[in-house]
Backbone as JSON, one array per atom type, in Angstrom:
{
  "sequence": "MKTFKAGWLFAGGALFGLSIALCVGAGTKTNTPPKAPPMAAPTEAQKYAWAHIKLVGYPNGGTGFFDEETGIIYVYDAQLRHCYLMRQVKVLGDPMQPVN",
  "N": [[61.86, 214.7, -34.82], [61.36, 213.38, -31.32], [59.13, 211.07, -30.14], [56.99, 210.24, -27.37], [56.7, 207.51, -25.54], [53.65, 205.89, -24.48], [53.39, 203.98, -22.28], [55.73, 204.37, -20.58], [55.58, 206.83, -20.25], [53.42, 206.77, -18.39], [54.29, 204.99, -16.28], [56.65, 206.43, -15.27], [55.74, 208.52, -14.38], [53.61, 207.65, -12.54], [56.05, 206.41, -10.96], [57.21, 208.91, -9.64], [54.95, 209.94, -8.79], [54.17, 207.85, -6.47], [56.9, 208.14, -4.95], [57.04, 210.48, -4.0], [54.86, 210.54, -2.46], [55.58, 208.77, -0.79], [57.74, 209.99, 0.77], [56.32, 212.7, 1.48], [54.59, 211.36, 3.43], [56.37, 210.12, 5.24], [57.96, 211.72, 6.28], [58.09, 214.11, 9.47], [55.47, 214.95, 12.23], [54.62, 218.23, 12.48], [52.27, 219.83, 13.48], [51.71, 219.03, 16.19], [49.61, 218.29, 19.01], [49.86, 221.09, 22.02], [51.26, 219.79, 25.12], [49.12, 219.08, 27.8], [48.87, 220.54, 30.78], [50.22, 219.68, 34.09], [47.97, 217.84, 36.02], [45.86, 218.73, 38.86], [45.13, 217.68, 42.53], [43.44, 214.74, 42.6], [39.75, 214.87, 42.76], [36.88, 214.09, 45.04], [34.87, 213.39, 42.84], [36.38, 212.67, 41.09], [37.55, 210.64, 41.67], [35.99, 208.06, 40.65], [35.94, 205.82, 38.54], [34.88, 206.05, 35.55], [34.97, 204.51, 33.56], [33.5, 202.25, 32.34], [30.76, 203.15, 32.12], [28.2, 203.59, 29.8], [26.9, 205.58, 27.06], [23.37, 206.48, 26.01], [21.21, 207.33, 23.34], [18.56, 208.72, 23.04], [15.39, 209.01, 20.81], [13.8, 211.28, 21.94], [15.09, 212.41, 22.98], [16.01, 212.48, 25.32], [18.57, 210.85, 27.9], [20.56, 208.34, 28.37], [22.78, 206.42, 30.61], [24.21, 203.56, 30.85], [25.13, 201.14, 33.08], [27.82, 199.17, 33.14], [28.78, 197.55, 35.21], [26.84, 196.84, 36.77], [24.91, 196.53, 35.73], [22.33, 198.53, 35.43], [20.7, 200.82, 33.7], [20.28, 204.33, 33.53], [18.09, 207.0, 33.02], [17.9, 210.41, 31.8], [16.28, 213.49, 31.54], [16.1, 216.18, 28.8], [17.7, 218.04, 29.5], [19.17, 217.16, 31.24], [18.92, 216.85, 34.04], [16.48, 215.98, 35.49], [16.3, 212.27, 36.93], [14.46, 210.35, 35.18], [13.85, 207.58, 34.74], [14.76, 204.21, 36.1], [16.53, 201.48, 35.31], [17.59, 197.82, 35.64], [19.25, 195.62, 33.91], [19.01, 192.39, 33.71], [19.03, 189.41, 32.89], [19.96, 189.02, 29.06], [17.09, 189.09, 26.9], [15.11, 189.29, 28.47], [12.25, 190.99, 29.96], [13.54, 194.47, 31.63], [13.86, 195.16, 35.18], [12.47, 197.31, 37.27], [14.12, 199.6, 39.46], [14.72, 199.58, 43.07]],
  "CA": [[61.64, 215.24, -33.32], [61.04, 212.9, -30.54], [57.83, 210.69, -30.11], [57.38, 209.49, -26.42], [56.3, 206.24, -25.37], [52.73, 206.26, -23.13], [53.62, 203.32, -21.14], [57.23, 204.91, -20.21], [55.41, 208.16, -19.42], [52.75, 207.12, -16.86], [55.4, 204.52, -15.2], [57.72, 207.6, -14.57], [54.91, 209.45, -12.97], [53.75, 206.67, -10.96], [57.02, 206.25, -10.01], [57.48, 210.09, -9.17], [54.34, 210.47, -7.44], [54.68, 207.07, -5.04], [58.42, 208.47, -3.97], [56.67, 212.0, -3.12], [53.67, 210.35, -1.3], [56.35, 208.14, 0.63], [58.6, 211.39, 0.92], [55.72, 213.53, 2.67], [54.13, 210.59, 4.72], [57.39, 210.09, 6.51], [57.94, 213.59, 7.27], [57.91, 214.33, 11.08], [54.46, 215.89, 12.31], [54.68, 219.35, 13.35], [51.91, 220.25, 14.76], [51.4, 217.66, 17.58], [49.02, 219.57, 20.08], [51.08, 221.14, 23.22], [50.84, 219.16, 26.1], [48.7, 219.54, 29.08], [50.08, 221.04, 32.47], [49.85, 218.86, 35.2], [46.47, 217.98, 36.87], [45.6, 219.13, 40.35], [45.11, 216.81, 42.95], [42.0, 214.55, 42.42], [39.01, 215.41, 43.85], [36.29, 212.85, 45.34], [34.39, 213.15, 41.79], [37.59, 211.9, 40.09], [38.53, 209.25, 42.25], [35.22, 206.8, 40.59], [36.2, 205.28, 37.6], [33.62, 206.0, 34.81], [35.58, 203.47, 32.3], [32.31, 201.28, 32.58], [29.64, 203.88, 32.23], [28.29, 204.03, 28.11], [25.97, 206.54, 26.78], [22.66, 205.59, 25.36], [20.54, 208.13, 23.21], [17.03, 208.62, 22.49], [15.03, 210.59, 19.83], [12.93, 212.24, 22.82], [15.89, 214.08, 24.05], [16.18, 211.72, 27.23], [19.86, 210.52, 27.44], [20.84, 207.54, 29.02], [23.84, 205.59, 31.15], [24.3, 202.43, 31.29], [26.42, 200.97, 33.78], [28.28, 197.89, 32.63], [29.11, 196.63, 36.18], [25.8, 196.61, 37.69], [23.85, 196.39, 34.69], [21.17, 199.58, 35.55], [20.73, 202.24, 33.12], [19.65, 206.23, 34.12], [17.59, 208.09, 31.7], [17.76, 211.43, 32.3], [15.5, 213.99, 30.74], [17.18, 216.31, 28.02], [18.6, 219.06, 30.21], [20.22, 216.16, 32.28], [18.69, 217.4, 35.31], [16.41, 214.65, 36.6], [16.4, 211.12, 36.58], [12.8, 209.81, 35.27], [14.05, 206.03, 34.39], [16.09, 203.34, 36.3], [15.98, 199.74, 35.35], [18.46, 197.08, 35.32], [19.07, 193.85, 32.83], [19.56, 190.69, 34.99], [19.14, 188.68, 31.75], [19.45, 189.57, 28.12], [15.94, 189.15, 26.05], [13.97, 189.41, 29.23], [12.03, 192.41, 30.49], [14.28, 194.92, 32.57], [13.47, 195.21, 36.32], [12.71, 198.38, 37.83], [15.1, 199.6, 40.36], [14.13, 200.26, 44.08]],
  "C": [[61.06, 213.53, -32.4], [59.71, 212.66, -30.56], [57.98, 209.96, -28.22], [56.5, 208.8, -26.19], [54.79, 206.36, -24.07], [53.16, 205.54, -21.99], [54.82, 204.29, -20.36], [56.57, 206.28, -19.35], [54.34, 207.56, -18.04], [53.49, 205.88, -16.0], [56.37, 205.45, -14.88], [56.83, 208.28, -13.84], [53.99, 208.85, -11.99], [54.64, 206.64, -10.25], [57.21, 207.36, -9.0], [56.2, 209.75, -8.17], [54.22, 209.6, -6.56], [56.37, 207.7, -4.54], [57.83, 209.77, -3.41], [55.41, 211.65, -2.1], [54.88, 209.73, -0.3], [57.18, 209.0, 1.32], [57.83, 212.14, 2.31], [55.24, 213.1, 3.71], [55.03, 210.31, 5.94], [58.09, 211.28, 7.14], [57.64, 213.49, 8.41], [57.19, 215.46, 11.38], [54.67, 216.92, 12.83], [53.9, 220.19, 13.55], [50.82, 219.69, 15.27], [50.72, 219.18, 18.8], [50.0, 219.8, 21.4], [50.17, 220.32, 24.06], [50.61, 220.13, 27.45], [49.46, 220.29, 30.32], [49.27, 220.17, 33.24], [48.67, 219.05, 35.67], [46.7, 218.07, 38.34], [45.41, 217.53, 40.85], [44.08, 216.13, 42.69], [41.23, 214.5, 43.55], [38.04, 213.99, 44.06], [35.73, 212.4, 44.06], [35.58, 212.71, 40.92], [38.07, 210.51, 39.96], [37.37, 208.15, 41.52], [35.61, 206.66, 39.43], [34.89, 205.21, 36.5], [33.83, 205.2, 33.38], [33.78, 202.83, 31.67], [31.02, 201.59, 32.28], [29.68, 204.06, 30.26], [27.18, 205.04, 28.18], [25.02, 206.01, 25.54], [21.51, 207.49, 24.85], [19.26, 208.18, 22.9], [16.44, 209.79, 21.79], [14.37, 210.91, 20.65], [13.57, 213.09, 23.47], [16.56, 213.57, 25.24], [17.66, 211.15, 26.28], [20.37, 209.47, 28.58], [22.37, 207.13, 29.89], [23.8, 204.62, 31.89], [25.68, 201.95, 32.32], [26.85, 199.55, 33.81], [28.33, 196.91, 33.59], [27.82, 196.46, 36.67], [24.3, 196.21, 36.73], [22.3, 197.35, 35.02], [21.58, 200.77, 34.66], [19.67, 203.88, 34.0], [19.4, 206.77, 32.82], [17.14, 209.18, 32.08], [16.75, 212.46, 31.31], [16.79, 215.3, 29.72], [17.46, 217.46, 28.2], [19.57, 218.62, 31.42], [20.01, 216.47, 33.72], [18.1, 216.93, 36.08], [16.54, 213.5, 35.6], [15.0, 210.59, 36.47], [12.68, 208.35, 34.78], [15.29, 205.53, 35.23], [15.64, 201.88, 36.15], [17.2, 199.36, 35.38], [18.33, 195.78, 34.34], [19.98, 193.05, 33.92], [19.75, 189.59, 33.87], [19.05, 189.07, 30.28], [18.33, 189.32, 27.34], [14.99, 189.25, 27.05], [13.54, 190.92, 29.62], [12.96, 193.03, 31.65], [13.34, 195.26, 33.82], [13.73, 196.33, 36.79], [13.71, 198.48, 39.25], [14.7, 200.15, 41.44], [14.96, 201.34, 44.8]]
}
């Protein structure tokens, strides 16, 4: 009867597992999302660049929108209907100034 050596068995299993992982990982992705249809002409709201706006969440349910270009934060209520706070950051560490 043959006796298996544990080291050879472990090395063979590791090599086999590595080859399976590399083959599966190198396969082509078949579940790519479908391409979106072409968009319509941009409207007035879409022309504004929103990339410089950051969202800020508050524990009371308010949602803030921070405009990085102007340094102004707009805070809305939980339903996003009313803006109840507008402040501007001039220098970090100093108090925020009210926006007129």
